[in-house]
C-alpha positions in Angstrom: -18.5 38.8 38.1 -18.7 36.7 41.3 -20.3 33.3 40.8 -23.0 32.2 43.1 -24.0 28.7 44.3 -27.7 28.0 44.3 -29.2 27.0 47.6 -31.6 24.1 47.0 -32.5 23.6 50.7 -35.8 25.5 50.3 -36.8 23.4 47.2 -35.9 20.2 49.0 -37.9 21.2 52.0 -40.9 22.1 49.8 -40.6 18.8 48.0 -40.5 16.8 51.2 -43.6 18.6 52.7 -45.6 18.1 49.5 -44.5 14.5 49.0 -45.5 13.7 52.6 -48.8 15.4 52.2 -49.5 13.6 48.9 -49.0 10.2 50.6 -50.8 10.9 53.8 -53.2 13.9 53.3 -51.7 15.3 56.5 -49.6 18.5 57.0 -46.9 17.8 59.6 -44.7 20.5 61.1 -40.9 20.0 61.1 -39.6 17.5 63.6 -43.2 16.5 64.6 -44.9 13.1 64.6 -48.5 12.3 63.7 -50.1 8.9 64.7 -53.5 7.9 63.3 -55.6 4.8 63.4 -55.2 2.6 60.3 -58.0 1.0 58.4 -58.6 -2.3 56.7 -55.8 -4.9 56.7 -53.1 -2.4 57.4 -51.1 -3.3 60.5 -48.8 -0.3 60.4 -47.5 2.3 58.0 -44.5 4.5 58.9 -43.3 7.3 56.7 -40.4 9.5 57.7 -39.4 12.4 55.5 -37.2 15.4 56.3 -37.6 15.1 60.0 -41.4 14.5 59.9 -42.9 11.2 60.8 -46.4 9.8 60.0 -47.7 6.6 61.4 -51.0 4.8 60.9 -51.6 1.7 62.9 -54.3 -0.2 64.7 -55.7 1.5 67.7 -54.4 -1.2 70.1 -50.8 -0.6 69.0 -50.7 3.2 69.2 -49.3 3.3 72.8 -46.6 0.7 71.8 -45.6 2.7 68.8 -45.5 6.0 70.7 -43.0 4.6 73.1 -41.0 3.0 70.3 -40.7 6.2 68.4 -39.7 8.1 71.5 -36.7 5.8 72.1 -35.5 5.1 68.5 -33.9 7.1 65.7 -36.3 6.7 62.7 -33.8 7.3 59.9 -31.4 4.7 61.4 -34.3 2.2 61.7 -35.6 2.8 58.2 -32.2 2.0 56.7 -32.1 -1.4 58.3 -33.4 -4.3 56.1 -34.5 -6.1 59.3 -36.7 -3.1 60.4 -40.0 -4.8 59.4 -39.1 -7.9 61.4 -38.4 -5.7 64.5 -41.7 -4.0 64.1 -43.7 -7.2 63.7 -42.0 -8.7 66.7 -42.7 -5.6 68.7 -46.4 -5.9 67.9 -46.6 -9.6 68.7 -46.5 -11.1 65.2 -44.3 -13.8 63.9 -42.1 -12.2 61.2 -41.6 -15.5 59.5 -45.3 -15.4 58.4 -44.8 -12.1 56.5 -43.0 -11.7 53.2 -41.1 -8.6 52.3 -41.6 -7.3 48.7 -38.4 -8.2 46.8 -36.3 -5.7 44.9 -36.9 -7.8 41.7 -38.3 -11.0 40.4 -41.8 -10.6 41.7 -43.8 -13.8 41.7 -47.5 -13.1 40.8 -48.9 -16.0 42.7 -47.3 -14.8 46.0 -48.8 -12.1 48.2 -46.3 -9.9 49.7 -47.1 -8.3 53.1 -44.4 -5.7 53.5 -43.1 -2.8 51.4 -40.0 -1.0 52.7 -38.6 1.9 50.5 -36.0 4.6 50.9 -36.1 8.0 49.2 -33.1 10.0 48.0 -32.7 13.4 46.3 -29.8 14.9 44.3 -29.1 18.5 43.3 -26.4 20.2 41.2 -24.6 21.0 44.4 -24.4 17.5 45.8 -24.0 15.5 42.5 -20.7 13.6 42.1 -20.3 12.7 38.4 -18.7 9.4 37.2 -17.0 8.4 34.0 -19.3 8.7 30.9 -17.1 7.7 27.9 -19.1 4.4 27.5 -22.5 6.1 27.3 -24.6 5.8 24.2 -27.6 8.1 23.9 -30.7 6.2 22.6 -33.4 8.7 21.7 -37.1 8.4 21.0 -37.6 7.3 17.4 -34.7 4.8 17.6 -36.1 1.2 17.3 -34.2 0.4 20.5 -36.0 3.1 22.5 -38.4 1.3 25.0 -40.0 4.0 27.1 -43.6 5.4 27.2 -44.4 9.0 26.4 -44.4 10.0 30.1 -40.6 9.4 30.2 -37.9 11.7 28.9 -36.9 11.2 25.3 -33.4 10.0 26.0 -32.1 6.7 27.4 -28.5 6.7 28.8 -27.1 3.3 27.8 -24.1 1.0 27.7 -24.4 -1.5 24.8 -22.5 -4.6 23.9 -22.6 -5.5 20.2 -25.7 -3.3 19.9 -27.4 -5.2 22.8 -28.4 -3.0 25.7 -26.3 -4.1 28.7 -27.4 -1.3 31.1 -29.4 1.9 31.0 -30.7 4.7 33.0 -33.6 7.2 32.3 -36.0 9.4 34.1 -39.6 10.6 34.2 -40.2 14.3 34.5 -42.9 14.9 37.2 -45.7 17.3 36.8 -47.9 19.7 38.9 -46.5 20.4 42.4 -43.4 18.3 41.6 -42.7 19.8 38.2 -39.1 20.7 39.2 -38.3 17.0 39.9 -37.5 13.9 37.9 -37.8 10.3 39.1 -34.8 8.2 38.2 -34.6 4.6 37.0 -31.6 2.4 36.4 -31.4 -1.2 35.0 -28.5 -3.5 34.3 -29.0 -7.0 32.7 -28.0 -9.7 35.2 -25.1 -11.0 33.1 -23.6 -7.5 33.0 -23.8 -6.7 36.7 -20.8 -5.9 38.9 -19.2 -3.9 36.0 -20.2 -0.5 37.2 -22.7 0.0 34.4 -25.5 1.0 36.8 -23.4 3.8 38.3 -22.1 5.0 34.9 -25.5 5.2 33.3 -27.2 6.7 36.4 -24.5 9.3 36.5 -25.2 10.4 32.9 -29.0 10.5 33.5 -28.6 12.4 36.8 -26.3 14.9 35.3 -28.9 15.7 32.6 -31.4 16.4 35.3 -29.3 18.5 37.7 -27.7 20.7 35.0 -31.3 22.0 34.4 -31.5 22.9 38.2 -34.1 20.2 38.8 -34.1 17.7 41.7 -33.3 14.1 40.8 -35.3 11.6 42.9 -34.2 8.1 43.6 -36.3 5.5 45.4 -35.3 1.9 46.1 -36.2 -1.0 48.4 -34.1 -1.0 51.6 -32.6 -4.4 50.9 -31.4 -3.4 47.4 -28.0 -2.5 48.6 -26.4 -2.1 45.1 -29.0 0.6 44.3 -28.4 2.4 47.6 -24.7 2.3 47.0 -25.1 3.8 43.5 -27.3 6.6 44.8 -25.0 7.5 47.6 -21.9 7.4 45.4 -23.5 9.9 43.0 -24.3 12.4 45.8 -27.9 11.5 46.5 -29.0 12.6 50.0 -31.3 10.3 52.0 -34.6 12.1 52.8 -36.4 9.2 54.5 -38.4 6.2 53.7 -41.6 4.2 54.2 -42.5 0.9 55.8 -46.0 -0.6 55.2 -47.2 -3.9 56.6 -50.5 -5.5 55.8 -52.1 -8.7 57.0 
């Protein structure tokens, strides 16, 4: 019997449309841009997903942003950690007065003005597995299991003398996104640069895609290690979001 390769393009397209609508409340045709007026303290919000672009900004900035979008590649800009500085400078703000939300070590007493995220997706067809001989499965019921009920019942871990050095896990999504899982990966600082993130993320991703589900990966743009892990495992960049508030 001739084997067939499943085409996930329709599922990825549907996910992108639904995800963009959930964030914005707006239906946007393919390769189209919608610009609306922002409210409150929001200076600008740019979301680009699967060729669709949504922008909300203050009324006085709309002509500036229209010209900017016309002359720039949005995917390329979203992948740049300095994108928020470029936008602030374009709109007449001093970028030094705005703080970008860090990839870790949030300080509660500090107010961050900018969030800049990238979104990736992986399917069985694009997945590139990595070595998994180090993986220990920690399941719900084990005293080391740390996750809430909304997460899957397995953590994919690397341990050192029974101490968790790195792990990856995922949250099955519901409703419109029931065929997707949101991935998470964590490595203790003292164990980083050993490839544990890639190894554990590969095991967790494989568990998702072998069930023909979409594995979703989101990370802050300046988190280069996270981006490299996703790309090395075959995750495809869908787009991202930049939001700046005063």
